[in-house]
C-alpha positions as CSV (number, residue, x, y, z in Angstrom):
1,M,-67.9,-15.2,239.6
2,T,-64.2,-14.4,240.1
3,K,-63.9,-13.3,236.4
4,G,-66.8,-10.8,237.3
5,L,-65.6,-9.1,240.4
6,S,-61.7,-9.1,238.6
7,A,-63.6,-7.2,235.3
8,I,-65.6,-5.2,237.9
9,D,-62.2,-4.1,239.7
10,R,-60.5,-3.4,236.6
11,G,-63.5,-1.0,235.2
12,V,-63.2,0.8,238.8
13,E,-59.4,1.2,238.3
14,L,-59.6,2.5,234.2
15,L,-63.1,4.6,235.9
16,V,-60.2,6.2,238.5
17,A,-57.7,7.2,235.6
18,A,-60.3,8.1,233.3
19,I,-61.2,10.8,235.5
20,L,-57.9,11.6,236.4
21,A,-56.9,12.3,233.0
22,A,-60.0,14.4,232.1
23,M,-59.0,16.7,235.3
24,V,-55.3,17.0,233.7
25,V,-57.2,18.3,230.3
26,V,-59.5,20.9,232.1
27,G,-56.7,21.4,234.7
28,T,-54.7,22.5,231.3
29,L,-57.8,24.1,229.2
30,Q,-58.1,26.7,232.4
31,V,-54.8,27.5,232.0
32,L,-54.1,28.1,228.6
33,H,-57.7,29.8,228.1
34,R,-56.2,31.5,231.6
35,L,-52.6,32.5,230.1
36,V,-53.0,33.0,227.0
37,L,-56.6,34.0,225.8
38,N,-56.8,36.1,228.8
39,S,-60.5,34.7,229.5
40,S,-61.0,31.9,232.5
41,L,-63.6,28.9,231.9
42,S,-66.9,29.6,234.6
43,W,-67.0,25.8,234.6
44,S,-63.6,24.4,235.2
45,E,-62.5,25.2,238.4
46,E,-65.8,22.9,239.7
47,A,-65.5,20.0,237.3
48,Q,-62.0,19.5,239.2
49,V,-63.6,19.7,242.6
50,F,-66.1,16.5,241.3
51,G,-63.3,14.6,239.7
52,H,-62.0,14.7,242.5
53,I,-64.7,13.7,245.0
54,G,-64.9,10.8,242.4
55,V,-61.2,10.5,242.5
56,V,-61.0,9.7,246.2
57,F,-64.6,8.1,246.7
58,L,-63.6,5.2,244.2
59,G,-59.9,5.3,245.2
60,I,-60.5,3.9,248.8
61,P,-62.2,0.6,247.8
62,V,-58.9,0.5,245.3
63,A,-56.4,1.2,247.7
64,Y,-57.9,-1.4,250.2
65,R,-58.1,-4.0,247.7
66,R,-54.6,-3.8,247.3
67,G,-53.8,-3.8,250.9
68,A,-52.1,0.1,250.1
69,H,-53.8,1.5,253.4
70,L,-52.2,1.6,256.9
71,F,-52.8,-1.1,258.5
72,I,-50.7,-1.4,262.1
73,D,-49.2,-4.9,262.1
74,T,-46.6,-4.6,265.0
75,F,-49.1,-5.3,267.9
76,R,-50.8,-8.0,265.5
77,D,-47.6,-10.1,265.0
78,M,-47.0,-9.9,268.6
79,Y,-50.2,-12.6,269.2
80,P,-51.1,-16.2,268.7
81,P,-52.0,-16.9,265.4
82,L,-56.0,-17.0,266.7
83,V,-55.7,-13.6,267.8
84,R,-54.5,-12.0,265.7
85,A,-57.6,-14.1,262.6
86,G,-60.3,-12.6,264.8
87,F,-58.3,-9.8,264.7
88,D,-58.2,-9.6,260.7
89,L,-61.8,-10.5,260.8
90,L,-63.3,-7.3,263.1
91,V,-60.7,-4.8,260.6
92,E,-63.1,-6.3,257.8
93,L,-66.1,-5.6,259.6
94,M,-65.2,-2.4,260.3
95,W,-64.0,-2.0,256.5
96,F,-67.5,-3.6,255.8
97,S,-69.3,-0.9,258.4
98,F,-67.5,1.9,257.0
99,A,-68.6,1.2,253.3
100,V,-73.2,0.9,254.5
101,S,-72.2,3.9,256.4
102,L,-71.0,5.8,253.5
103,M,-73.6,4.3,251.1
104,A,-77.1,5.2,253.6
105,L,-74.7,9.2,254.5
106,G,-73.9,9.6,250.5
107,W,-77.5,8.6,249.4
108,Q,-79.4,11.3,252.0
109,V,-77.0,13.7,251.6
110,S,-77.9,13.3,247.3
111,R,-80.9,13.9,248.3
112,V,-81.2,17.1,250.4
113,A,-78.4,18.0,247.0
114,A,-80.7,17.8,244.6
115,L,-82.9,20.8,245.3
116,Q,-79.8,22.8,244.6
117,E,-78.0,23.2,241.4
118,S,-74.2,23.5,240.6
119,P,-73.2,26.9,239.4
120,G,-70.6,26.4,237.0
121,L,-71.8,23.3,235.8
122,E,-75.3,24.1,236.1
123,V,-75.8,20.2,237.6
124,P,-77.6,19.1,240.6
125,M,-75.7,19.1,243.1
126,S,-76.3,15.2,244.1
127,Y,-73.8,14.4,241.7
128,P,-70.7,14.7,243.5
129,Y,-72.7,12.7,245.9
130,Y,-73.1,9.7,243.7
131,A,-69.9,9.3,243.2
132,M,-70.2,8.6,247.9
133,V,-73.3,5.7,247.8
134,A,-70.7,4.0,244.3
135,G,-67.8,3.9,245.9
136,G,-69.4,2.8,249.6
137,A,-71.2,0.3,247.3
138,Y,-67.7,-0.7,245.9
139,L,-65.7,-1.3,249.1
140,A,-68.7,-2.9,250.8
141,L,-68.4,-5.9,247.4
142,V,-64.1,-5.7,247.9
143,A,-64.5,-5.9,251.8
144,L,-67.1,-8.9,251.2
145,Q,-64.7,-10.7,248.8
146,R,-61.6,-10.2,251.4
147,M,-64.3,-12.1,254.2
148,V,-65.0,-14.8,251.9
149,A,-61.3,-14.9,251.0
150,W,-60.6,-14.6,255.3
151,G,-63.2,-17.3,255.8
152,R,-62.0,-20.2,253.1
153,Q,-58.3,-18.9,254.7
154,H,-59.5,-20.1,258.2
155,I,-61.3,-23.2,256.7
156,D,-57.8,-24.7,254.8
157,R,-56.3,-24.4,258.1
158,V,-58.4,-26.2,259.9
159,K,-58.6,-28.3,257.7
160,S,-55.3,-29.3,257.4
């Protein structure tokens, strides 16, 4: 199971990197068309905005999994181990709640946005909001992984 989760983690990281690379290529094309060919691309800015949305919502769980999000441990370290453990679990539960909210609200917004088409790319406006749903699902998976790891760590402490 851990290999499968690692493959998902690596796949999401590669997807985020691919989206960033595509944004750089599209941005370069946009500049070349404007400055060299004297004609702008009608879809390039919109594609970059949609890419940015994808990078943000898929990047949140990647950063969370790596422990790169802000975490205030100054006060946490002053408490006894049992209180710290409860605080850590509370943080993981809050991340999971955020993930579920992100999925649910992203899905609701995408259903409404499906009625509209983007002007530049001429795709349903629900597409960028699917990144919220996918990012929320991946974030929920990462939060569950971390809660299982938290449980294993504290069960091992109790046993020893």
